[in-house]
C-alpha positions as CSV (number, residue, x, y, z in Angstrom):
1,M,-0.3,-0.1,-0.3
2,Q,1.2,3.3,-1.3
3,D,0.5,6.9,0.3
4,P,-0.8,9.3,-2.7
5,N,0.5,12.4,-0.8
6,C,3.4,11.0,0.3
7,L,7.0,12.2,-1.2
8,F,8.5,8.5,-0.9
9,C,5.6,7.0,-2.3
10,R,6.5,9.1,-5.1
11,I,9.4,8.9,-6.1
12,V,9.1,4.6,-5.9
13,K,5.7,5.1,-8.4
14,G,8.8,7.0,-10.5
15,E,6.1,10.5,-10.0
16,I,9.7,12.1,-8.3
17,P,12.9,12.0,-10.6
18,S,15.5,10.5,-8.1
19,N,18.6,8.8,-8.0
20,K,18.1,5.2,-7.8
21,V,21.0,2.9,-6.3
22,Y,19.0,-0.6,-5.5
23,E,15.3,-1.5,-6.0
24,D,13.5,-5.3,-6.3
25,D,9.7,-5.8,-5.2
26,E,10.1,-5.2,-1.7
27,I,12.8,-1.8,-1.3
28,F,13.7,0.6,-2.8
29,V,16.6,2.6,-2.2
30,F,18.6,5.7,-4.1
31,H,20.7,9.1,-2.6
32,D,19.4,11.1,-0.4
33,I,19.1,15.2,-2.6
34,R,21.1,17.0,0.4
35,P,23.7,14.4,1.0
36,V,26.3,14.9,4.8
37,A,28.4,12.8,3.5
38,P,30.7,11.2,0.5
39,V,27.7,8.4,0.6
40,H,24.6,9.4,1.8
41,F,21.4,7.3,0.8
42,L,17.9,6.2,2.1
43,M,16.3,2.6,1.8
44,I,12.3,2.3,2.2
45,P,10.5,-0.5,2.7
46,K,7.8,0.6,-0.9
47,D,4.3,-0.4,1.8
48,H,3.9,2.8,3.0
49,R,4.4,3.2,6.9
50,A,4.9,6.7,8.6
51,T,7.2,5.5,11.3
52,L,9.1,2.8,13.2
53,Y,5.9,2.8,16.1
54,D,3.9,1.6,12.4
55,L,5.7,-1.7,11.4
56,T,3.7,-4.6,12.0
57,D,4.5,-8.1,11.1
58,D,4.1,-7.9,7.2
59,N,7.0,-5.1,7.2
60,E,9.3,-7.5,8.8
61,R,10.8,-9.6,5.7
62,A,11.6,-5.7,3.8
63,M,13.5,-3.9,6.7
64,G,15.5,-7.6,7.1
65,R,16.6,-6.8,3.6
66,M,17.1,-2.9,3.8
67,M,19.7,-4.3,7.5
68,I,21.2,-7.4,5.3
69,L,22.2,-5.2,1.9
70,A,23.1,-1.9,3.5
71,G,27.0,-3.0,4.0
72,K,27.1,-4.4,0.4
73,L,25.3,-0.9,-0.6
74,A,28.1,1.0,1.3
75,R,30.8,-0.8,0.0
76,E,29.2,-0.7,-3.8
77,N,29.3,2.7,-3.1
78,G,32.0,4.4,-1.7
79,A,32.3,2.8,2.1
80,N,34.8,0.2,2.5
81,D,36.1,1.8,6.3
82,G,32.2,1.9,8.6
83,F,29.7,3.6,7.1
84,R,26.5,4.3,10.4
85,L,22.5,3.3,9.7
86,I,20.6,6.6,11.5
87,V,16.4,6.2,11.5
88,N,15.0,8.5,12.4
89,T,11.2,8.4,14.2
90,G,8.9,10.8,15.0
91,R,8.6,14.8,16.5
92,V,11.3,13.9,18.7
93,G,13.6,11.6,16.4
94,N,14.0,15.1,13.9
95,Q,12.1,12.3,11.4
96,E,11.2,15.7,8.2
97,V,9.2,12.5,5.4
98,Q,6.9,10.2,7.4
99,H,7.7,7.2,5.3
100,V,10.3,4.9,7.2
101,H,13.5,5.1,5.8
102,L,16.6,4.3,6.5
103,H,19.8,6.4,6.3
104,V,23.5,4.9,5.2
105,I,25.8,8.1,6.1
106,G,29.9,7.1,5.8
107,G,32.5,7.2,3.7
108,P,36.5,8.3,3.2
109,E,36.8,9.6,6.5
110,S,35.1,9.2,9.6
111,L,32.1,10.7,9.9
112,G,32.9,12.2,14.3
113,P,31.0,11.4,17.1
114,M,27.9,9.9,17.1
115,I,25.9,12.4,19.4
116,A,26.6,15.3,21.6
117,R,26.4,14.0,25.1
118,H,23.3,15.0,27.0
119,G,23.9,16.9,30.0
120,N,28.2,16.6,29.3
């Protein structure tokens, strides 16, 4: 199921152009239009779910597939010495597009600390 008003669903349908990295029956992978590192692409399930809170057992295969492919696709795109996976969820997590998506971020240089420690 897709949401006709969702930006990422529209990318999957080809209504909005993207720089595709990979596609199969369950997932779609494309380069981020505002990369934060030399390697930065998004992995999304084709089945629309707004946030991680909305996933069901029906999404297990696609989400597992994304995790398995993340390393392979990161290497193929130039992240040969490590990468970071980020899933922003909800308002506090700064999720900008309401469709579950996994950021794969890497490159030849260190990405720096994961996140500033609270209270330090």
